N, C-alpha and C positions, 0 to 999 in steps of 0.2 A: 684027927688031924690028918689021919689018912686021906680020910673022905675031902680034907678043904686041898689037898696035895693035885690029888684026880682030879678037881675040878678047875683048879688052876691049868694041871697040864691039857685040860682039856680048851679051855679059852686061849691058850695062847695059841696051839694047833692052827684050831680054828681060825685065830685072826692072825695069828702071827704070820703063817705058815699057807693055809690053806689057799682059803680065798686071792692072798697076792701073788701065791705062783701059779694059780690059774688063771687069773687074769695074766700074769706073762708069757705064760704057754700060749694064751691067746693073741697075746700082741708080736713074740713071735713068729705064729702060725699066719699070719695077718702079713706082717712082711716077709716073710717067703711067698705064700702069693704075691704082694705086690712088687716083690724082689727087691724089697729096699733095706733088705739086713744088714748090710754095709753102707746106707744110706745117710752119713752124718745128722745129716737135715730130721728126717727121720728122728732119730731118738735123741738132739737137742730138743727138738720140739715136745718131744714129747716130756722130758724134763722140765723143762721150761711152763710148762702148762702143771703141773705137778706142783713146782714150788708155787705158782701165782695161787693154786689152789691153798693152799699153809698160809702166802699171805694175807688173803681172803680172811680167815679166821683171826687172824692180828688182828688185822687195822679194824676187826670190826671188834675186837675186843681190846683193844690198847687204844685206839681214836676216835674210831667215831660214840656218839652216846647214843645212837641207835645198834639192836643188836638185832635184828634180822635172820643171819646166819644161823646165832648159837637160840636164838628164839625156833628159826625150824628145825634145827635139832635135838632140842628139848620137846618139844611140837610128840618130831618120830619118835624119841625114845617112849615117850608114854604109849602111844598105838605100838610099839615094837612089844612094849611087856603082856599086851594086850595078846600078842600073838605068841607067846612065849606060856601064858597059863593057860590062851583057849583057841587054839587056832583054830576051828570052825569060825569060830566069832571073830574072832581077828579077817577072818575072808571076807565075811560079810561085813565089814566094816569097809573092807579095801572095796568092794561091787557096790558101795552106798548102800545096803538096807539095813545096816546096823546101824546101833547107838551108840554116838561117841559121847553123850557129855556125861558122861560117870567119868570122862576122864579129865573134865574142866579145861580143856581146852582154848585159849586164849581165840586163834583166829576164827572167826565164821564164814569169810566171804569165801564160796567155794573153790574157786583157782588158788586159795592158801591151802584151802582145805584137802586139795588134789595132792597140792606138792609133797605135805603134810603126809600122806598114804606114800608116797613114792618114797620120800625120806626113810621110813619106816621100814619098806623092806633091806634100804642099804644099812638102816641099823642093825636087822638081824643079820645080816651079811659079817656086817662090823665090829658088834658085840659089844657099841653103842659107845666106839669108840669115833672123837667128831674128829681126829685128821687122819684116821680110816675111811670112814663115809664121804668127807672132803676128797683125800685122793681120787675115792670110787666114781664119783661126780666129776673130776679135772679127768679123769684117763677116757669116759664117756666121751666128753668136750674131745681132748685132740682123736681118738678114731673115728668121729664124723668130721672135724676139720681135715684133717687127711685123708678121707674119702671125697671130699671136695675139693682138697687141693687134686688129687688125683684124677678127677674127671676134669676137670680144668684144665692141666695141663694137658691128656691125651689130648684134647678140643685144638684148644691152642698149643702150640708145642714150645714158643716164645713167650709163656707166660710167666715163668717158674719164678722167676722173682716178685714179682703181682701178688702174683698168689701168694705163693711164702709169707710173703710181706700181710697181706689180707686179711688170712685165716689161718695162718700159724703165728704169727710173732705182733701183731700192732699191739701196744702196749695193754690201754683201755676195753681191746676188746677179750684180750685172755685174760685179764683180772679178773673183767666184770662176769666175764662168762667160763670162770671154774668156780670149784668149793659148792660149797651147798646154797644155792641158791636158784631161784625160780630164770632167771636168763639164761645159766647154764645148761638146762634139758631143752627150755623150749629154742635155743641160737642152735642145738645140738640137729633137734630137731626137722629147723630151718636149712642145715645141713645137707639134709637126709634129702629131705625134697629137693631143695637145688639139686643134688646130684643125680638123681632118679630122672627130673624133669631133661636135665642136659643130656645124658648120658641118652636117653629117650629120643627126644629130638634130633640128636645129631647118630641116630640111628644105629648108635653103639652098643654089641650085646648087653642085656639086664639080665639077670636070671629071676626066679622068684624070690626068692632069699629079699634081694633089696627093696621089690614090692611090695613085700608083706614088712619090711621096716619101715615102709614110706606107708603104711595103715598106722603101726603103732607111731608114727612121726606126729600123723596127724592129729592121732588123738591127744599124743602129748602137746603141743602145741596149739591147741582149740583150747583144752582146758585148762593150761597157763598161761599165756597170753593169745588171746581172741583177738583182737587186735590187732596184731602182728599176719597170725595170721587170713585174717579175712583179704588185709591186703594184699599178701603174699599171694594169695590163690585168685585175688582178683587181678592182678597184675602178668599171673600166670595162666590163667585162663584167655585174655584179653592176646599173649605172646603168643597161644596155640590156634587161634582162631583167625588173626589177622597171615600167620605163616604158612596156615591151612589158603587162606582167601587168596595169599599172595603168590601163593603156587600155584593157586589153576585159573589165576587170570594174571599172567606177568607185567602189564599194563600197570597193575596197581599199585606194583612194587616199590615205583617212587613215591606214592601218596600212602606208606605205612606209618608215615611220623603223625599223620592223619588219621588215619583208620583203626591207630593202638586206644588212643583215649575215647574213637566212640568203642569200642569192645572193652574197656575197660571201664568205662560209669553203666551201662549193661550187668557188667559182671558184680560191680560194683551194688546196683539195684538187688540184684541175685541172692548177694553174699549179707545184704543187710535184714532176712529176714531170718537166717539161722541163729541171730542173735537179739533176745531183746533191744541191749545198748546200740546195737544196729540201726533199731527203725528208725525214719524218716521223721518220724512223730517225735524220736527224744533222745537224738543221736547229739543232739547238738545241745539241748539242757545238760545232759553228760556230762561234754565234754566242758563245758562254762563252770559247771559246779565241782567237776575233776580241777579246774583250774584256780576255782577261790578259795579251794579247801586249801593247797598245797600252799596259795598264800599270803593267808591266814596265820599258816605256822610259819611261815620262813622270813628269815631278816632281809628286810629292805633293798638292801645293797648284792643280794642273793637271787634275784627272780629277774625274771624276766616282764619288762614292763610291756603292756599291750595297750594299745588306745580305746578303750571305752569295750572291751570285750564285750560279747550280750549275745546270745545264742539265735543270731541270724546269721543267715550265707552272706549276705552284701558283708558283718562286722567279722568275719570270717575270712574273706576272701580281702579285706582289707587290711588283716592280721598278717596273712598268710607271707608275706616276703620276709618279714622282720622275722618268724617265728623260720621260716627255711633259715636265714641268716644262724640267728640263735641255735640252732638248732644244729646246726652242721659246724659252726667255729666259733662259740662261746662256752667258758671264757677266752676274754684272745689274753692279749701277754698283756702283763700289767692287772688283771682282773679276777687272777683265781683267790684264793685267799686258803694259808695254807698252805703246806705241800702236797699236798693230791693236789688241789684247786693250780697250784704253780705248774706241775707237770701235766695237770690238763690243760693249760695255757697253752705250752710249749707243743706239746702233739698239737693242737689243733692250729698252732703257727705254721708245723711242718704241713698239715693237711690245706695249707692256702700255698705253698710252695708247690706241690705239688697240682694242687687245683691249676695255678698260676700259670705254670709248664706244660699243664694236658691240653689249656683253651687253644684253640686257633691251628692245632698240630693235624695233618692228615697221618691216619692210622690204617696200617695193610694190613688186608685180608679179615677187616671186624664186620662184624655179622653186626649192620647198622639195626634189625629189629630186635634181635639181644639186649645189644645196648639202651636203646628205647627203653625199653620193659623194666630192664633193670635200675638206670634213673628213675621211671615213672615211680616203681616201690619206695625208693629211697626218699624222693621228695615229697611223696604223701603222707608215707609214715612220718617223717621227719617232721613235716610241719602239723599235722595233728597230734603228735606225743608233745612238740613244744608250747602249745597251744593247751593241752590239758595237762601240762608237766612242766611249770614257769620257773623251776624249783632248779636252779645248773648242778647242782651236786646230784642229785636225785637223776635228774634226764642224762648224764654223763652216761649214767648206768645203764639207762633205759634205750638208749639211743641204740646199743650195739644188735639189737636187731636189724637197723638196717647199717650200721657204719661197716662191716667188715665188707661189702660189697658193694659199698659208695670207695675204700680205702682202692678195690680191683679197680675200677674204671678208672680212676686219674692216675693209676700210678703203672696199668700194663703201656708198654711201647713207651714210658714217659723217660726222657733222654736223663733225665735228674737224676732220678733212682735206678737209671743203668750204673751213670757215676759212681753215687754214693756207692753200691755193691760193690762194683768192681776197687772201687778206695779199700772197703773193708774189708775184701777177702784178701788183697795184697797186705793190710797193717795184720789177718791175722796169720796169715801164710810166714811174715816176716818174723811175728813175735814166738809159734812154732818153731822156728828154724833153727831159732838158738837157743 
């Protein structure tokens, strides 16, 4: 009896006190470093992200027939158990030299296995408690999103509202990028890379620690979502080369909108050699094969119907406009199924309103080349995601790889958003004044 009491105390202290307290201390230190200890936006967005991570687990348990997040957690527990029984065997499994066949893992894909390995580390920190592990993932998601929000607002002082909406509060982005999901870590990695790139090219001070994190982030996003990473790095490289060229030859600045696509295509060709699925000889075959696999298992009313999609560039170009529209704005009002589909359609309607009010308006002090790079990344990734993942439900999750950046573009200096934000602030102050 005394042994079990002692064991319980050890478990309680390590799970409920030590690790959460360490994360709270780290959060407090970061808040002090960033001078946001009294900023309600910081703490409210943290709570929002933690609640979203819990909701992901509840939705998958009680609403969805698939059980991705819980399955990843169970797989992570199996690998974490190996760490408790034999630490060296666990280390060998993490670095890829260990044999995992004895664990009878359901996942076989290398990206899923990579994620299971990461989950197992958090399982060791959380003593196999799903909700604590989900909280740790959500915490990572929040810290990286706030870092990007801070980087954006340092450079664009009038972008606080747009940045907060895009990176901290946009519902589907926060929901699908919280909790135990591959998208949580992959998007967090993109946020780190975007923040470091933005600060570097704007000549803001960047220490060695952000660069070290950028290296880790590159490994994470490449191992979990290599197609996000490939298009992101192609867009980033094209932006960098176009920026350098237009700075050296001032007369070319007006041609940036045509120069960036050229560098993007060249960068894309280079990136295509970094992963077998990117090779031109099989890229389209993989894309169409993924499309057909989703189409076979999805209800007819919940998929995007393309016109004779085939593994040819002419077919891809023909279907690209419909893929772009569907990836950005579907399901539309009346098209969503269930309460999640209805919420998604309302969110997409809001996106349409923001886009409509953003088009044709002249923006002050906007870096045109940066706008081209961000929009280019969003458009290309959206098209290929929609073509390869025609299921609207799955696409609503996968598109978080570009959605926050797209939201920022259409929300920045948008008068409708400013009006809504002002109304919301006055309503908040009125409620709490009483």
